[in-house]
C-alpha positions as CSV (number, residue, x, y, z in Angstrom):
1,M,-4.3,-26.8,-7.2
2,N,-3.0,-25.4,-10.4
3,Y,-1.6,-22.0,-9.6
4,K,-0.8,-20.7,-13.3
5,T,-2.6,-18.0,-14.7
6,D,-6.0,-19.0,-15.3
7,R,-8.4,-18.2,-18.6
8,R,-10.1,-15.3,-16.1
9,S,-6.5,-13.3,-15.7
10,F,-5.2,-13.7,-19.0
11,L,-8.4,-12.4,-20.6
12,I,-8.6,-9.1,-18.1
13,A,-4.4,-9.3,-18.6
14,G,-4.5,-8.8,-22.6
15,G,-7.3,-5.9,-22.0
16,L,-10.6,-7.2,-22.6
17,T,-13.5,-5.3,-20.8
18,A,-14.4,-6.9,-17.1
19,V,-17.6,-8.0,-16.4
20,A,-18.8,-4.5,-14.5
21,S,-20.5,-4.6,-11.3
22,T,-24.5,-3.7,-12.0
23,R,-25.7,-3.5,-8.7
24,A,-27.7,-0.4,-8.0
25,F,-27.2,0.9,-4.2
26,G,-29.9,3.2,-2.6
27,A,-29.1,5.5,0.6
28,N,-28.9,2.5,3.7
29,D,-28.1,-0.5,0.9
30,R,-25.8,-2.4,2.8
31,L,-22.3,-3.5,1.1
32,R,-21.3,-6.7,0.9
33,I,-17.2,-7.3,1.3
34,G,-15.5,-10.1,0.5
35,V,-11.6,-10.3,2.6
36,I,-9.1,-11.8,1.1
37,G,-5.8,-12.0,3.1
38,A,-7.0,-11.9,7.1
39,G,-3.9,-11.1,8.8
40,G,-2.8,-8.5,11.1
41,R,-3.4,-5.1,8.5
42,M,-6.5,-6.7,7.4
43,Q,-7.6,-6.1,10.7
44,S,-7.0,-2.6,10.6
45,L,-8.7,-2.2,7.8
46,L,-11.8,-4.0,8.9
47,S,-11.8,-1.7,12.0
48,S,-11.5,1.4,9.7
49,A,-14.4,-0.1,7.8
50,E,-16.0,-0.1,10.7
51,N,-14.9,3.6,12.1
52,T,-16.5,4.9,8.8
53,G,-20.1,4.0,10.3
54,L,-21.0,3.3,6.8
55,P,-23.3,0.1,6.4
56,F,-21.8,-3.0,5.4
57,E,-21.2,-6.7,6.2
58,I,-18.4,-9.1,5.5
59,A,-19.9,-11.9,3.1
60,A,-16.8,-13.9,3.0
61,I,-13.3,-14.7,4.0
62,S,-10.0,-15.7,2.5
63,D,-6.9,-17.1,4.3
64,V,-4.3,-19.8,3.9
65,Y,-4.2,-20.3,7.3
66,T,-7.4,-21.3,9.8
67,P,-7.3,-19.1,13.0
68,R,-6.9,-15.5,10.9
69,R,-10.3,-16.8,9.3
70,D,-11.6,-17.4,12.2
71,E,-10.6,-14.5,14.1
72,V,-12.4,-12.4,11.4
73,K,-15.3,-14.3,12.4
74,T,-15.5,-12.8,15.5
75,R,-16.6,-9.4,14.0
76,P,-20.5,-9.2,14.5
77,S,-20.0,-7.7,11.0
78,A,-18.8,-11.5,9.7
79,A,-21.0,-13.6,11.6
80,M,-22.6,-14.8,8.2
81,A,-19.4,-14.9,6.2
82,A,-18.5,-18.1,4.5
83,T,-14.8,-18.9,5.0
84,H,-12.9,-20.1,2.4
85,V,-8.4,-21.3,1.9
86,D,-9.1,-20.2,-1.7
87,Y,-9.7,-16.7,-2.8
88,R,-11.1,-17.8,-6.1
89,N,-14.5,-18.8,-3.7
90,V,-14.7,-15.1,-2.4
91,L,-15.0,-13.9,-6.0
92,D,-17.3,-16.7,-7.4
93,D,-19.6,-14.9,-4.9
94,N,-22.4,-13.4,-7.0
95,T,-23.7,-11.2,-3.4
96,V,-20.0,-10.0,-2.8
97,D,-19.7,-6.3,-4.3
98,A,-16.3,-5.6,-3.3
99,V,-13.0,-7.1,-1.9
100,I,-10.5,-5.7,0.3
101,I,-7.0,-7.6,-0.7
102,A,-4.1,-7.5,1.8
103,T,-2.1,-10.6,1.2
104,P,1.9,-10.4,1.2
105,D,3.1,-8.4,-2.2
106,H,3.6,-11.3,-4.4
107,W,-0.4,-12.0,-4.8
108,H,-1.9,-8.3,-4.9
109,V,-1.9,-7.9,-8.7
110,R,-3.1,-11.4,-9.5
111,I,-5.9,-11.5,-7.0
112,A,-6.9,-7.8,-8.2
113,V,-7.1,-8.8,-11.7
114,D,-9.1,-11.8,-11.0
115,A,-11.4,-9.8,-9.0
116,L,-11.9,-7.1,-11.6
117,A,-12.7,-9.4,-13.8
118,A,-14.7,-11.3,-11.7
119,G,-16.9,-7.4,-11.4
120,K,-15.9,-7.2,-8.1
121,D,-14.6,-3.1,-7.0
122,V,-11.2,-3.3,-5.2
123,Y,-9.0,-2.0,-2.1
124,L,-5.6,-3.1,-2.8
125,E,-3.0,-2.4,-0.3
126,K,0.5,-1.3,-1.4
127,P,2.6,-1.7,-2.9
128,V,0.0,-2.8,-5.8
129,T,3.0,-4.2,-7.6
130,H,5.8,-6.5,-6.9
131,T,7.4,-5.9,-9.7
132,I,7.9,-3.0,-12.3
133,E,6.6,-5.0,-15.1
134,E,3.3,-5.6,-13.0
135,G,2.2,-2.3,-13.2
136,A,1.0,-2.7,-17.0
137,T,-0.9,-5.7,-16.4
138,L,-2.3,-3.9,-12.9
139,G,-3.5,-0.3,-15.2
140,R,-4.9,-2.0,-18.0
141,A,-7.1,-4.4,-16.2
142,V,-8.3,-1.6,-14.3
143,R,-9.0,0.6,-17.4
144,S,-10.3,-1.5,-19.5
145,S,-12.7,-2.3,-16.4
146,K,-15.9,-0.5,-15.3
147,Q,-14.4,-1.3,-11.5
148,I,-13.6,1.2,-9.3
149,L,-9.8,0.3,-7.3
150,Q,-8.5,2.0,-4.9
151,C,-5.1,2.0,-3.7
152,G,-4.0,1.9,0.0
153,M,-2.2,5.0,-0.3
154,Q,-4.2,6.2,3.1
155,Q,-2.1,9.5,2.9
156,R,-4.6,10.4,-0.1
157,S,-7.6,10.6,2.1
158,W,-5.5,12.3,5.5
159,V,-6.7,15.6,5.9
160,H,-3.6,17.4,6.6
161,F,-1.7,15.6,4.3
162,R,-4.4,17.0,1.8
163,N,-4.2,20.6,3.2
164,A,-0.1,20.2,2.6
165,V,-0.3,19.3,-0.5
166,D,-2.4,22.1,-1.4
167,L,-0.1,24.2,0.8
168,I,2.9,23.4,-1.5
169,Q,1.2,23.3,-4.8
170,G,-0.4,26.9,-3.7
171,G,3.3,28.0,-3.6
172,S,3.5,28.9,0.2
173,L,7.4,27.0,0.6
174,G,8.5,28.8,-2.6
175,R,10.8,26.6,-4.7
176,I,11.1,23.4,-3.2
177,T,14.7,21.5,-4.2
178,Q,14.8,19.0,-1.3
179,V,12.7,16.9,0.4
180,R,13.6,14.3,3.4
181,T,11.9,10.8,4.2
182,Y,12.8,8.6,6.5
183,W,10.9,6.2,8.7
184,W,12.4,4.1,11.4
185,Q,11.2,0.9,13.4
186,N,12.1,-1.8,15.6
187,Y,11.5,-4.8,14.4
188,G,13.4,-6.5,17.6
189,S,11.2,-5.4,20.1
190,S,8.2,-5.5,18.5
191,W,7.7,-7.1,15.6
192,A,9.1,-10.6,16.7
193,P,7.1,-13.3,14.8
194,K,4.1,-15.3,16.1
195,P,4.1,-19.3,16.2
196,V,2.1,-20.7,13.7
197,D,0.5,-23.9,14.0
198,V,1.6,-25.3,10.5
199,A,-1.2,-28.3,10.4
200,Q,-3.8,-25.3,9.9
201,L,-1.9,-23.2,7.3
202,D,-1.9,-23.9,3.6
203,W,1.7,-23.3,3.1
204,K,1.8,-24.2,-0.9
205,Q,-0.8,-21.9,-1.4
206,W,0.8,-18.8,0.5
207,L,3.6,-19.2,-2.0
208,G,1.5,-19.4,-4.9
209,G,3.8,-17.8,-7.9
210,A,6.9,-18.0,-5.8
211,P,10.1,-20.3,-5.9
212,D,8.6,-23.7,-3.9
213,Q,10.5,-23.7,-0.7
214,P,10.2,-25.1,2.6
215,F,8.0,-23.4,5.0
216,S,10.0,-20.9,7.6
217,L,8.3,-19.2,10.4
218,E,10.5,-16.1,9.8
219,K,9.4,-16.1,6.0
220,Y,5.7,-16.1,6.9
221,N,5.8,-13.3,9.3
222,R,7.9,-10.9,7.9
223,W,7.7,-11.8,4.7
224,R,8.1,-8.0,3.4
225,W,12.1,-8.4,4.2
226,Y,12.5,-11.1,1.9
227,W,12.3,-10.6,-2.3
228,D,9.7,-13.6,-3.4
229,F,7.5,-12.0,-1.4
230,G,7.8,-8.2,-0.9
231,G,11.0,-5.4,-1.7
232,G,11.9,-4.5,1.8
233,A,11.3,-0.5,3.5
234,M,11.6,0.7,-0.3
235,T,8.4,-0.7,-1.5
236,D,6.5,-1.4,2.4
237,L,7.9,2.4,4.0
238,F,8.9,4.7,1.4
239,A,6.1,3.6,-0.5
240,H,3.9,5.7,1.5
241,W,6.1,9.3,1.8
242,I,7.1,9.0,-2.1
243,D,3.5,9.1,-2.8
244,V,3.5,12.1,-0.6
245,V,6.2,13.9,-2.5
246,Q,5.4,12.5,-6.1
247,W,1.5,13.8,-5.4
248,A,2.6,17.3,-3.9
249,M,5.3,17.8,-6.7
250,K,3.5,16.9,-9.4
251,A,6.0,14.0,-10.2
252,D,5.8,10.3,-11.0
253,E,9.0,9.1,-12.2
254,P,12.6,9.6,-10.6
255,T,15.6,10.1,-13.4
256,T,18.4,8.3,-11.3
257,A,18.2,6.6,-8.0
258,F,20.9,5.9,-5.5
259,M,21.0,3.3,-2.8
260,L,23.4,2.3,-0.2
261,G,21.7,-0.9,2.1
262,D,23.2,-2.8,4.5
263,K,22.5,-5.9,6.6
264,Y,23.6,-5.3,10.1
265,I,21.2,-6.8,12.3
266,F,18.6,-9.1,10.3
267,K,21.3,-10.8,8.5
268,D,19.1,-13.6,7.2
269,W,16.9,-10.9,5.6
270,D,17.1,-10.8,1.5
271,C,16.5,-6.8,1.9
272,P,18.8,-4.2,3.8
273,D,17.7,-3.5,7.4
274,T,19.9,-0.1,7.3
275,I,18.9,2.5,4.1
276,Q,20.0,6.0,2.7
277,A,18.6,6.2,-0.5
278,A,18.4,9.4,-2.7
279,L,16.3,9.5,-5.7
280,R,16.6,12.8,-8.5
281,Y,13.8,14.1,-10.2
282,P,13.6,17.2,-12.7
283,G,14.3,20.2,-10.2
284,F,14.5,18.2,-7.1
285,G,15.6,15.3,-5.1
286,V,14.4,12.9,-2.2
287,V,16.4,11.7,0.0
288,Y,15.4,8.6,2.6
289,E,16.6,7.2,5.5
290,G,15.8,3.9,7.7
291,M,16.6,0.9,9.8
292,M,14.2,-1.5,11.7
293,S,15.9,-1.4,14.9
294,S,15.6,2.0,16.1
295,S,11.9,3.4,16.4
296,I,12.9,6.8,18.3
297,D,11.2,9.5,15.6
298,D,9.0,6.9,14.0
299,G,8.8,8.5,10.2
300,G,8.0,11.5,8.6
301,L,8.5,14.2,5.4
302,E,10.4,17.3,5.3
303,F,9.6,19.5,2.1
304,R,12.6,22.2,2.3
305,G,11.6,25.5,0.2
306,T,13.1,28.9,-0.7
307,E,10.5,30.4,1.4
308,A,9.3,28.3,4.6
309,T,9.8,24.1,5.4
310,L,7.0,22.1,5.8
311,K,7.5,18.5,8.4
312,I,4.9,16.4,8.1
313,S,3.6,13.2,9.6
314,R,0.9,11.0,10.3
315,A,0.2,13.1,14.0
316,G,0.1,16.2,12.3
317,M,2.4,19.0,10.1
318,S,4.0,22.0,11.1
319,I,5.2,25.4,8.6
320,F,8.9,26.6,9.4
321,R,9.4,30.4,7.7
322,E,12.7,31.4,6.6
323,N,14.5,34.7,8.0
324,V,12.6,34.7,10.8
325,K,15.0,36.4,12.8
326,G,15.2,34.6,16.3
327,D,12.5,32.6,16.3
328,R,12.3,28.4,14.9
329,N,8.9,28.1,16.3
330,P,6.1,27.0,13.6
331,V,4.4,29.6,12.2
332,S,1.4,27.1,11.4
333,R,0.8,24.2,12.9
334,E,-2.3,21.5,12.4
335,E,-2.6,17.7,14.3
336,S,-4.3,14.5,12.9
337,F,-7.5,14.0,14.2
338,E,-8.5,10.8,12.8
339,D,-6.1,7.9,11.2
340,G,-6.7,8.6,7.7
341,T,-7.6,5.0,6.6
342,T,-10.9,5.4,8.1
343,P,-11.6,8.5,5.5
344,H,-9.9,6.5,2.9
345,M,-12.1,3.6,3.0
346,R,-15.1,5.7,3.6
347,N,-14.0,7.3,-0.1
348,F,-13.7,3.7,-1.2
349,F,-17.6,2.8,0.2
350,D,-18.8,6.4,-1.5
351,C,-16.9,5.6,-5.0
352,I,-18.5,2.3,-4.9
353,K,-21.9,3.8,-4.7
354,T,-21.0,6.7,-6.6
355,R,-18.9,5.2,-9.2
356,R,-16.6,8.1,-9.8
357,Q,-12.7,7.9,-9.1
358,P,-11.3,7.2,-5.7
359,N,-8.6,9.3,-4.2
360,A,-6.0,6.8,-4.8
361,P,-6.7,5.7,-8.3
362,V,-4.5,2.7,-9.4
363,E,-1.8,5.0,-11.3
364,T,-0.9,6.5,-8.0
365,G,-0.5,3.0,-6.2
366,I,1.8,2.1,-9.7
367,A,3.8,4.8,-9.5
368,A,4.9,5.2,-5.4
369,A,5.5,1.2,-6.3
370,R,7.6,1.9,-9.2
371,A,9.7,4.1,-6.9
372,G,10.5,2.0,-4.4
373,H,11.4,-1.0,-7.3
374,I,13.4,1.5,-8.9
375,A,15.5,2.2,-5.7
376,N,15.9,-1.3,-5.0
377,L,17.1,-1.9,-8.8
378,A,20.0,0.6,-7.7
379,Y,20.4,-1.5,-5.0
380,H,21.2,-4.4,-6.8
381,H,23.1,-2.4,-9.3
382,A,26.1,-1.3,-7.6
383,G,24.1,1.7,-5.6
384,K,23.3,3.6,-9.0
385,I,21.0,3.8,-11.9
386,V,19.5,5.9,-14.1
387,W,15.8,5.8,-15.3
388,P,14.9,4.3,-17.6
389,L,17.7,1.4,-17.9
390,K,19.2,1.2,-21.0
């Protein structure tokens, strides 16, 4: 099979207008969804889609590993779905209205560009790009089409994150000069690679445009930690948090990046398992720390302002006022009542019908991924770079 960019990808990347979806939806119409990449993240996305309560069915499933296709088929919404190894068979199905893409990162832009050219609306998991250069290709493809593309930055639809951004932008914290972000996970205890029946896996298709290499169970299961396929913590975990920061602070690109990274535990990975990073934006700075062998405290952000500090995670948020003598209790607190992926998927489905811009348009996804890529560039340049590179 030829994995070079085909004519369809070339045309849309070059800026020609894609064929738009012309189906008119009624209030009770059932969306027909194509699944591309049927791993664990896709299973979560489909559960969130089901939790929206909106009518949809899975019309086609593509994955390079047979058991994953079969697992999606067990869902009632996918009982009649066609299954494929090659994602292009999903795009060739004229009954498919939209696709959800949850493949490894190195496939994201190519598949999304092809889907837009085929007239499909797209939900694209984060990070939306695998390299900085891909951002221009993806942005041009979306804006030269008439299709909807929702980036998988679900905090954009998560109620308490939206409320937090309103507070920050309304000046409730005073002047913010530092944002702390962190995320700790434990890949040693809870992320052990699952066995794979290689006879049911199309490894060459999985590699796609990545350098040819023999099958590796570690790379197949933990692809995020190898440069050929992902970008480590900075384009995975940090991408979510820096998106919230850039959204709240109305900034989209750092001017300087510092990053220290080490492989203390997972020495066979390409990407560091322990990180301290700092990004400077005009007027404020962002710090990040994380490691992949300790999960205590999980992940979150702290916006530190002259009047108050806002601490937020996926569980909720709290606000602490400055100069409140002897009282360190929050003056305001909000807990999350719904996983943000459900309203984010609901927003995507609504935009398919209304043709309005989604909560996480392509520019936000490109900017969040770019910040992670810039931090990784600093790691590769002795720990520091000034952006843009001269």
